[in-house]
C-alpha positions, 0 to 999 in steps of 0.5 A: 594469520593468512585467510584466503579464498580458494574457489568459494571457500576460505582457507587458513595458512600460517607458518608454525612459530619456530619455537615449536619446531621440536614438537610440530613436524609441519612447517606450515598449517594449511586447512579449509575453514569450510565457509564462504563467509570471511567473518566466519572464517576469521572467527574459526581460524582464530579459535583453532589457531589459539587452541593449537598454540595453547597445545604447543605451549603445554607440550613445551612445558612438558605438560603432556596431560595438558597438551593432550587435553588442549589438542583434544579440545582443538580437535573437538572444535574443528570436528564440530565446525567440519574442519579436517583433523587428519 
């Protein structure tokens, strides 16, 4: 996972795994982590990425309810931490 400092804020940038290309339109996930702490940034990035992967995996299994549940959980975590959810 690539975490980098832009100005005084850490950001996440990571390529979406190829196995999810049919369900995720973005090739690259890029977002601000809204922190100036590398330690906090790594924790936030890891948690959000794990939830994204779980949601994509559920969508691949055609488990639409599970995919929506995981997506909603990832969005809620991102919202609580001040991350953009578009």
